[in-house]
OpenMM code with the backbone's topology and positions (N, CA, C; nanometers):
from openmm import Vec3, app, unit

residues = "MET ASN GLN GLN GLN PRO SER GLU ALA GLU THR TYR ASN PRO TRP THR ILE VAL ASN VAL VAL PHE HIS HIS LEU ALA GLY GLN GLY LEU HIS PRO VAL LEU GLY GLU THR GLY ASP PRO GLY GLU PRO ALA ALA GLN LEU LEU ARG ALA LEU GLY ILE GLU PRO ALA ALA GLU GLY ASN ARG GLN VAL SER GLN ASN VAL ARG GLN HIS LEU ALA GLU ILE ARG ALA ALA MET LEU GLY GLU VAL ASP ALA PRO GLY GLU SER".split()
positions = [
    Vec3(8.5824, 6.6696, 11.0672),
    Vec3(8.5922, 6.7887, 10.9865),
    Vec3(8.7230, 6.7886, 10.9095),
    Vec3(8.7227, 6.8540, 10.7981),
    Vec3(8.8413, 6.8648, 10.7150),
    Vec3(8.9153, 6.9936, 10.7480),
    Vec3(9.0088, 6.9874, 10.8431),
    Vec3(9.0841, 7.1062, 10.8803),
    Vec3(9.2165, 7.1069, 10.8081),
    Vec3(9.2605, 7.2258, 10.7687),
    Vec3(9.3872, 7.2387, 10.6991),
    Vec3(9.5017, 7.2413, 10.7982),
    Vec3(9.6181, 7.1996, 10.7529),
    Vec3(9.7385, 7.2080, 10.8330),
    Vec3(9.7766, 7.3546, 10.8468),
    Vec3(9.8463, 7.3941, 10.9565),
    Vec3(9.8836, 7.5334, 10.9744),
    Vec3(9.9604, 7.5910, 10.8554),
    Vec3(10.0459, 7.5113, 10.7917),
    Vec3(10.1227, 7.5622, 10.6786),
    Vec3(10.0349, 7.5810, 10.5549),
    Vec3(9.9142, 7.5241, 10.5563),
    Vec3(9.8228, 7.5346, 10.4431),
    Vec3(9.7058, 7.6288, 10.4723),
    Vec3(9.7161, 7.7074, 10.5780),
    Vec3(9.6062, 7.7962, 10.6153),
    Vec3(9.5786, 7.8957, 10.5035),
    Vec3(9.4518, 7.9223, 10.4824),
    Vec3(9.4138, 8.0217, 10.3824),
    Vec3(9.4504, 8.1599, 10.4351),
    Vec3(9.5033, 8.2423, 10.3471),
    Vec3(9.5403, 8.3779, 10.3854),
    Vec3(9.4791, 8.4770, 10.2869),
    Vec3(9.4675, 8.6012, 10.3329),
    Vec3(9.4140, 8.7058, 10.2461),
    Vec3(9.4561, 8.8395, 10.3038),
    Vec3(9.4773, 8.9367, 10.2170),
    Vec3(9.5183, 9.0690, 10.2595),
    Vec3(9.3958, 9.1467, 10.3071),
    Vec3(9.3951, 9.1925, 10.4346),
    Vec3(9.2779, 9.2646, 10.4839),
    Vec3(9.2519, 9.3954, 10.4094),
    Vec3(9.3557, 9.4549, 10.3514),
    Vec3(9.3349, 9.5799, 10.2782),
    Vec3(9.2569, 9.5554, 10.1498),
    Vec3(9.2577, 9.4351, 10.0985),
    Vec3(9.1737, 9.4029, 9.9835),
    Vec3(9.0269, 9.4105, 10.0247),
    Vec3(8.9973, 9.3648, 10.1461),
    Vec3(8.8604, 9.3719, 10.1987),
    Vec3(8.8183, 9.5184, 10.2113),
    Vec3(8.9081, 9.6024, 10.2671),
    Vec3(8.8790, 9.7450, 10.2802),
    Vec3(8.8500, 9.8049, 10.1422),
    Vec3(8.9311, 9.7711, 10.0428),
    Vec3(8.9145, 9.8226, 9.9075),
    Vec3(8.7794, 9.7813, 9.8484),
    Vec3(8.7434, 9.6551, 9.8648),
    Vec3(8.6155, 9.6058, 9.8113),
    Vec3(8.4983, 9.6784, 9.8771),
    Vec3(8.5052, 9.6928, 10.0086),
    Vec3(8.3964, 9.7595, 10.0813),
    Vec3(8.3853, 9.9053, 10.0384),
    Vec3(8.4989, 9.9742, 10.0279),
    Vec3(8.4954, 10.1149, 9.9880),
    Vec3(8.4365, 10.1310, 9.8485),
    Vec3(8.4776, 10.0443, 9.7549),
    Vec3(8.4234, 10.0534, 9.6192),
    Vec3(8.2733, 10.0234, 9.6172),
    Vec3(8.2308, 9.9267, 9.6962),
    Vec3(8.0894, 9.8928, 9.7035),
    Vec3(8.0094, 10.0117, 9.7578),
    Vec3(8.0577, 10.0708, 9.8669),
    Vec3(7.9871, 10.1850, 9.9250),
    Vec3(7.9818, 10.3026, 9.8282),
    Vec3(8.0928, 10.3307, 9.7611),
    Vec3(8.0958, 10.4403, 9.6634),
    Vec3(7.9990, 10.4113, 9.5484),
    Vec3(7.9908, 10.2844, 9.5081),
    Vec3(7.8975, 10.2457, 9.4021),
    Vec3(7.7523, 10.2640, 9.4423),
    Vec3(7.7268, 10.2654, 9.5723),
    Vec3(7.5913, 10.2871, 9.6236),
    Vec3(7.5629, 10.4345, 9.6475),
    Vec3(7.6581, 10.5209, 9.6063),
    Vec3(7.6386, 10.6643, 9.6223),
    Vec3(7.6854, 10.7206, 9.7551),
    Vec3(7.7480, 10.6379, 9.8374),
    Vec3(7.7993, 10.6850, 9.9661),
    Vec3(7.9415, 10.7378, 9.9475),
    Vec3(7.9911, 10.8070, 10.0476),
    Vec3(8.1230, 10.8698, 10.0379),
    Vec3(8.2097, 10.8289, 10.1567),
    Vec3(8.2610, 10.7056, 10.1574),
    Vec3(8.3453, 10.6624, 10.2696),
    Vec3(8.4758, 10.7428, 10.2722),
    Vec3(8.5246, 10.7688, 10.3932),
    Vec3(8.6492, 10.8422, 10.4112),
    Vec3(8.7425, 10.7547, 10.4935),
    Vec3(8.8620, 10.7388, 10.4464),
    Vec3(8.9601, 10.6527, 10.5130),
    Vec3(9.0316, 10.7297, 10.6225),
    Vec3(9.0283, 10.6779, 10.7448),
    Vec3(9.1112, 10.7298, 10.8513),
    Vec3(9.0442, 10.8183, 10.9537),
    Vec3(8.9284, 10.8727, 10.9265),
    Vec3(8.8678, 10.9642, 11.0229),
    Vec3(8.8163, 10.8925, 11.1479),
    Vec3(8.7823, 10.7658, 11.1366),
    Vec3(8.7344, 10.6916, 11.2534),
    Vec3(8.8319, 10.5815, 11.2924),
    Vec3(8.9544, 10.5881, 11.2445),
    Vec3(9.0555, 10.4893, 11.2798),
    Vec3(9.0970, 10.4049, 11.1603),
    Vec3(9.1883, 10.3170, 11.1846),
    Vec3(9.2457, 10.2290, 11.0825),
    Vec3(9.1469, 10.1169, 11.0502),
    Vec3(9.0972, 10.1084, 10.9262),
    Vec3(9.0012, 10.0030, 10.8915),
    Vec3(9.0669, 9.8670, 10.8709),
    Vec3(9.1993, 9.8616, 10.8692),
    Vec3(9.2676, 9.7350, 10.8451),
    Vec3(9.2426, 9.6322, 10.9544),
    Vec3(9.2402, 9.6754, 11.0793),
    Vec3(9.2202, 9.5807, 11.1900),
    Vec3(9.0793, 9.5228, 11.1908),
    Vec3(8.9719, 9.6031, 11.1750),
    Vec3(8.8390, 9.5406, 11.1649),
    Vec3(8.8294, 9.4447, 11.0459),
    Vec3(8.8935, 9.4790, 10.9347),
    Vec3(8.8929, 9.3886, 10.8188),
    Vec3(8.9658, 9.2591, 10.8529),
    Vec3(9.0768, 9.2694, 10.9264),
    Vec3(9.1510, 9.1500, 10.9679),
    Vec3(9.0659, 9.0648, 11.0620),
    Vec3(8.9913, 9.1297, 11.1518),
    Vec3(8.9034, 9.0560, 11.2429),
    Vec3(8.7936, 8.9831, 11.1662),
    Vec3(8.7401, 9.0466, 11.0639),
    Vec3(8.6392, 8.9818, 10.9803),
    Vec3(8.6975, 8.8573, 10.9145),
    Vec3(8.8180, 8.8692, 10.8593),
    Vec3(8.8810, 8.7524, 10.7968),
    Vec3(8.9004, 8.6396, 10.8974),
    Vec3(8.9485, 8.6741, 11.0177),
    Vec3(8.9677, 8.5713, 11.1217),
    Vec3(8.8351, 8.5029, 11.1559),
    Vec3(8.7273, 8.5821, 11.1637),
    Vec3(8.5957, 8.5252, 11.1941),
    Vec3(8.5519, 8.4276, 11.0860),
    Vec3(8.6008, 8.4478, 10.9638),
    Vec3(8.5676, 8.3591, 10.8523),
    Vec3(8.6677, 8.2436, 10.8392),
    Vec3(8.7630, 8.2363, 10.9335),
    Vec3(8.8607, 8.1276, 10.9316),
    Vec3(8.9756, 8.1508, 10.8348),
    Vec3(8.9992, 8.2765, 10.7985),
    Vec3(9.1065, 8.3107, 10.7049),
    Vec3(9.2073, 8.3971, 10.7778),
    Vec3(9.3344, 8.3634, 10.7642),
    Vec3(9.4399, 8.4368, 10.8330),
    Vec3(9.4780, 8.5623, 10.7546),
    Vec3(9.4693, 8.6804, 10.8185),
    Vec3(9.5125, 8.8020, 10.7506),
    Vec3(9.6631, 8.7961, 10.7229),
    Vec3(9.7034, 8.8324, 10.6029),
    Vec3(9.8446, 8.8308, 10.5662),
    Vec3(9.8711, 8.9421, 10.4662),
    Vec3(9.9754, 9.0191, 10.4917),
    Vec3(10.0081, 9.1321, 10.4042),
    Vec3(10.0364, 9.0870, 10.2618),
    Vec3(10.0908, 8.9657, 10.2459),
    Vec3(10.1226, 8.9179, 10.1112),
    Vec3(9.9989, 8.8713, 10.0357),
    Vec3(9.8855, 8.8637, 10.1033),
    Vec3(9.7613, 8.8304, 10.0352),
    Vec3(9.7307, 8.6821, 10.0316),
    Vec3(9.6575, 8.6417, 9.9307),
    Vec3(9.6103, 8.5054, 9.9149),
    Vec3(9.7270, 8.4114, 9.8876),
    Vec3(9.7472, 8.3137, 9.9753),
    Vec3(9.8581, 8.2183, 9.9636),
    Vec3(9.8537, 8.1438, 9.8314),
    Vec3(9.7349, 8.1048, 9.7881),
    Vec3(9.7220, 8.0301, 9.6637),
    Vec3(9.7633, 8.1151, 9.5443),
    Vec3(9.7244, 8.2410, 9.5432),
    Vec3(9.7633, 8.3303, 9.4341),
    Vec3(9.9143, 8.3473, 9.4341),
    Vec3(9.9736, 8.3655, 9.5513),
    Vec3(10.1192, 8.3803, 9.5609),
    Vec3(10.1914, 8.2581, 9.5072),
    Vec3(10.1425, 8.1395, 9.5401),
    Vec3(10.2039, 8.0163, 9.4897),
    Vec3(10.1913, 8.0078, 9.3376),
    Vec3(10.0756, 8.0445, 9.2837),
    Vec3(10.0562, 8.0413, 9.1386),
    Vec3(10.1499, 8.1396, 9.0686),
    Vec3(10.1684, 8.2574, 9.1271),
    Vec3(10.2588, 8.3564, 9.0690),
    Vec3(10.4012, 8.3026, 9.0694),
    Vec3(10.4452, 8.2445, 9.1819),
    Vec3(10.5814, 8.1871, 9.1881),
    Vec3(10.5999, 8.0776, 9.0841),
    Vec3(10.4996, 7.9921, 9.0659),
    Vec3(10.5071, 7.8850, 8.9670),
    Vec3(10.5162, 7.9421, 8.8259),
    Vec3(10.4343, 8.0435, 8.7981),
    Vec3(10.4351, 8.1053, 8.6661),
    Vec3(10.5712, 8.1711, 8.6381),
    Vec3(10.6263, 8.2403, 8.7370),
    Vec3(10.7582, 8.3015, 8.7201),
    Vec3(10.8660, 8.1964, 8.6972),
    Vec3(10.8563, 8.0833, 8.7653),
    Vec3(10.9523, 7.9748, 8.7446),
    Vec3(10.9424, 7.9222, 8.6017),
    Vec3(10.8203, 7.9113, 8.5505),
    Vec3(10.8016, 7.8652, 8.4125),
    Vec3(10.8605, 7.9649, 8.3128),
    Vec3(10.8419, 8.0932, 8.3399),
    Vec3(10.8980, 8.1961, 8.2514),
    Vec3(11.0506, 8.1907, 8.2545),
    Vec3(11.1088, 8.1795, 8.3751),
    Vec3(11.2551, 8.1704, 8.3865),
    Vec3(11.3069, 8.0493, 8.3115),
    Vec3(11.2373, 7.9374, 8.3268),
    Vec3(11.2802, 7.8154, 8.2593),
    Vec3(11.2733, 7.8327, 8.1080),
    Vec3(11.1690, 7.8963, 8.0594),
    Vec3(11.1541, 7.9159, 7.9154),
    Vec3(11.2588, 8.0137, 7.8622),
    Vec3(11.2829, 8.1191, 7.9363),
    Vec3(11.3760, 8.2222, 7.8898),
    Vec3(11.5221, 8.1794, 7.9041),
    Vec3(11.5528, 8.1085, 8.0098),
    Vec3(11.6910, 8.0703, 8.0363),
    Vec3(11.7236, 7.9310, 7.9840),
    Vec3(11.6212, 7.8599, 7.9375),
    Vec3(11.6418, 7.7281, 7.8812),
    Vec3(11.6857, 7.6231, 7.9813),
    Vec3(11.6560, 7.6460, 8.1098),
    Vec3(11.6972, 7.5508, 8.2122),
    Vec3(11.6202, 7.4200, 8.2016),
    Vec3(11.4908, 7.4301, 8.1798),
    Vec3(11.4028, 7.3142, 8.1746),
    Vec3(11.2976, 7.3440, 8.0704),
    Vec3(11.2489, 7.2408, 8.0002),
    Vec3(11.1398, 7.2611, 7.9040),
    Vec3(11.0165, 7.3084, 7.9788),
    Vec3(10.9458, 7.4012, 7.9179),
    Vec3(10.8200, 7.4466, 7.9737),
    Vec3(10.7196, 7.3323, 7.9670),
    Vec3(10.6224, 7.3288, 8.0567),
    Vec3(10.5232, 7.2211, 8.0545),
    Vec3(10.4557, 7.2115, 7.9192),
    Vec3(10.4436, 7.0898, 7.8698),
    Vec3(10.3777, 7.0651, 7.7419),
    Vec3(10.4691, 7.0744, 7.6213),
    Vec3(10.5952, 7.1116, 7.6423),
    Vec3(10.6897, 7.1192, 7.5298),
    Vec3(10.7890, 7.0044, 7.5396),
    Vec3(10.8493, 6.9671, 7.4275),
    Vec3(10.9506, 6.8632, 7.4320),
    Vec3(11.0839, 6.9173, 7.3923),
] * unit.nanometer
topology = app.Topology()
chain = topology.addChain("A")
for resn in residues:
    res = topology.addResidue(resn, chain)
    for name in ("N", "CA", "C"):
        topology.addAtom(name, app.Element.getBySymbol(name[0]), res)
């Protein structure tokens, strides 16, 4: 099997799952209420774990890495430290 290294584990914010579910239910005409039956974050985190994804407050590791890379490119372009990719 192709297993990822611990440092490369997929991560996702469980509150994003809660948000998606709430919007889906509301779109179906239902009226979900947050908090009356407990914190939905932990069941969402358990769902992610069952899918082999580590719950993380910072969200998707890949998205975070892409954002850091993009910010580095902007800093380089604005501060003139290094040419932006594709420029000479």
